[in-house]
N, C-alpha and C positions, 0 to 999 in steps of 0.2 A: 504494500500500500504506500503510495507516494504522499509526502507531506504537502499540505496545501500551499499554494503560492502566496507570498505576502501581499497584502493590499497595496495598490499603487500609492506612491506619495503624491498628495495633492499639491499642485503648484498654485499659489495664491499671490496676487499682487498686494502690496501693502495698502494701496488705496482702498481695496475691497474691504479691509478691516474697519475702515472709517465710516462706510455707508451701510453695511449690512450686519445686523445682530447675529444672523445665522452663521455668517462667515467668521465673525469674532468667536463664536462658540466653538469653532473647530480648532482654535489655537490657544484659548485662554486657560489659565489655571493648570499649566503643564510645565514641562522642562524644556528649556530653550538653549540653543547654542547659536552664536552669531559669528559669521566669518565670510570668507569667499568660497572655501571648500572646492577649489578648482582641482579636478582630478579625483576627488574623494579617495585619497590615498590611504595607506595603512595607518598613518597618524590620525587622519580625519576619522577613520573607522573606529579607533579607540574612543575618540570624543563622542561619536555618534552612539556607540554602544552604551556609554555611560549616560548619555541623554535619554536613551530608551529605558535604561534601568531606573533612572530617577523619575521619569514619567510614570512608570509602573508603581513606584513607591508612593507617589502623591495622587495616583488615580487620575492623571490627566494625559493630554497628548504629548507626543515627542515632536518638537518643532525646531526646524532649522531656519535661520534667517541668512540669506545670501545677499551681500552688498553687490549690486550689479548696475553699471559696469564696475570693474575693479577701480577703487579710488585713484590708483595711479593713472588710469585712463582719463580721469577728469583733471587731476593736478599736473601730471607730466605725460601728456598724450604721446609724445614722440619716443618715450622710453617705457611705455606701458608693456607689461608682459603679455605674450601671446596666450590665448586661451588653450587649456587642455581639454575642457569639456563645455558643452553648451548647458544651459539651464535644464533642458529636457533630459540630457544624459545624466546630469547630477541627480535629478529626481529618480531616474531609473535605478541608479546605483544605491541611492538612499532607501528606496523601497525594499531592497534586499536586507537592509539593516533595521527595518521596522520603524522608520521615520514616518510620521503621519502627515506632516505638512511641511512644504518648503515655501517660505514667504520671501518673495523677491522685493527687496528694498531698493528703489531707484536712487542712484547716487548722483548728487548734483553739488555745485559749489555751496548752495544754500544749506543742504543737508550736512556737508562737511564742516560748515562754519558753526555748527552747534557745539557748545561746550560739552564736556563729559557729562555734567549733571543734566543738561538739556537733552542730550542723546538718551541717557538712561530714562528720564521721565517720559520723553516723547515715544520711544520705541518699546522699552521693556515694561514700563508701568502702565501707560495709557493704552497702547495698541495690543500688547501681548498678555498683560496681566499675569506675568510668569510667577510661578512658585519656586522654581529652581533654575539657576543658570549654570551651564557647563562650558568652561573655556580652557584654553591652554595658557601656560605662564607668559607667553609672548603676545597676549591679546592687548591691543590698544584701541581706544575709541575716543571720539570727540575731537574738537579742533586742535590741530597741531599735535595729535596723539597725546592729548593731555591726560587721558585716563588710562590706567593700567590695572592689573588684577588687584593691587592693593587699594586703589580708589574704588574699584568695582566691589570689593568685599565690604568696604565701609558703606557704600550706597545700598548694597543688598541688606546689610544688617539694619540700616535705617528704615528700609521698606518691608522688613519682615520676610525677606527671601533667603533661600539657601544658595550657596555658591560652591561648586566643586571645580577644582583646578586639576586638569589631567596633564601629566607630564608628557613631553614629546617623545616620539618613537626614535630611537637611535639605531642606525645601521652602519656598520663599518666605521664607527667613531664619529659619524655625522648625523645630524638631525634629518629625518625624512621630511622633505618639504616640496611644495609645488615647483619652486625654483630649481631644486636639485633634479626633479623629474624632467623639467624643461631642458636642462643641460644634457641629460642623458639622451633624450629624444633628438635634440639638435645635433648630437654627436653620432646618431645612428645606433645607440646602445639600447635597442628596443627591449631585449630580455631583462636588462637591469631596470628599465623603466617599469615594465610590467610587474616585476617582483615588488617594487615599491608601491605600485598602484594596487596590487592584489586583484587586478582585473586586466583584461587585454586592452591596450590603448587603441582607440579607434578614431577615425575621422569620417565625416559624411559629406558627400558632394553630389552634384548633378552631372550627368554625362552630356558632353557637347561634341560637336563634330571636330575631328582632328585632321591630321595630314593623310591618314589612311595608309601610311607606309607599312605598318605592322601587318595589315591584311594582305598586302602584296607579297610579303615574305613568309606568310603562313602563321603569323602571330598577331591576330587582330587585338587591338587594345581599345578600352573605353577611356576617353580623356575626361578626367574629373575636374570640375570647376566649382566655384561658390563654396569653397571649404572655409569654415569659420574658425577652425582650430589649428593648432600647430602641426605643420607637416614635417616629417623626419628629414634628417640629413640626406643629401643626394645619394642615390644608390639603388640597388635592386633588392627587393624584399620578398619574403614569403609572407602571405597574408590569407585571411579568410574574408570573403565578401558576402554581404547580405544584400539582396536586391529588393529595393522598395518599389512602389508603384508610381504611375503617372495617371493621366486622365484617360488613357486608352483602355478599352475592355480587355485587350489581349494581355495586358500587364498582370492580370490577376492570376494567370496560370503558374507563374513562377515567383509571385510575390513572397517575400521572406525566405526564399531559397538561400542556403549557405553554400558557397563554392570555394574551392581552393584557387588561389591566384598568385601570379608573379607580378609585382608592382614595380614599375620604374619611376623613380623620382629624380627630376633634374633635366638638364638639356640633353640633346642627342648629338654629341660631338662627331659621331661618324658621318652625320649629314650636315656638319658645320653649323649646328645650332648651339653655339657656345654659351649664349647668354640667357636663352629662354628656358625657364624652369617649368616643368609639367609633371602631372601625376597621371601615369598611364597604367591601366589595369588590364592585365591579360588573364581572363578567367579560364582555368583549365577545364576541358571537357564540356564546354558550353559554346553554342554557336547562335544564340538568340540575339535579337536586336535590343541593345541597351540604350539607344539614344533617348535622351530626356528622362531617363530613369534615375532615381535616387539610389546611390550605392553607399553602403557603410563598409569601410575597410578596417578590419581588425589586424593590427600589425603583429607578426609573430617573431620574425628574426630578419636581420640583414644578411643577404647572401653575398654581395660583393659591392665594391664602389663602382662609380661610373667609369667607363673606359671608351677610348676611341679606337675603332677597328679599321682595318685597311679597306673594307668595303662591305656590301650587303651579305656576301657569302660568309665572311668571317663573323659578322654579327649574328647571322642566323645560326651558325654552329654554336656560338656562345649561348644564345637564347635556349637552344635545346638543352645545354648543360644546366642552365639556370632552372628550367622546368624540372629536370631530374632532381636537382638539389631541393627545390621547393617540395616535391613529392616526398622526399626523405624527411624533411623537417615537419611536414604535416601529413602523416600517413592516412 
């Protein structure tokens, strides 16, 4: 007998808490954790597990508040970190951990100008009516990061709330963080990133028309665009691909199929495309039309870096070896 699937995490906009009593009832009197939670990595998972446990202890919901976009995107847009996960993906991962609601708090200059005390009263007291807060020791809030966990503890005591501080996860002598995972993905170290995520890193995009060179040499590719999250370092990767739908009736026949794929990230130097970076997905054992379909790529491992070959024949021979290696990595 299989265990029941956890209920999906509801995604709620903060504004909805201000206008609807029924929506407020979904989040009030529970345990709350506030942050960005990009990636929902192993450190986040420990926070979320404690949030769930505290919610059970007080008989309320387990609620996560995500600040979106990342405050750095508002304060320093040119140096803001690339996303690891969309809000939808974060909710999917949180549902596996028993989180009842993900509240999206829009970040603006006005919001960031609130003092720590104003932030606490506006969000935690008035909107969420929390009984317990769960945060890491590096949690800062309010204008100029004026509030830390010591300030938070004082405010919680004054408001009659509990606070639990969960220590960060340490791996190989370094704290697991979204920044560290971005470094790994940007270096093509997918297996290390997946280990820190405790899930398979994925990106989603839509298929558009490409140069069609792959089809001419026997390796048709789907060119992925409109990707909202971080793309790995240039190279060839082993991956799994899920096919989403479009508006055509024929898309339903293979909707949600999972395929094995070899994915090329970067330019095509063999054809003198030195500057243009692309994401090209070759799905093994599949010959359907993927144009305008949504694909989700789950990155498993990097097979090799980008290389320039003497011509189409040499490239084709290497692509055959790549496919063999992909099949070994994903039986």
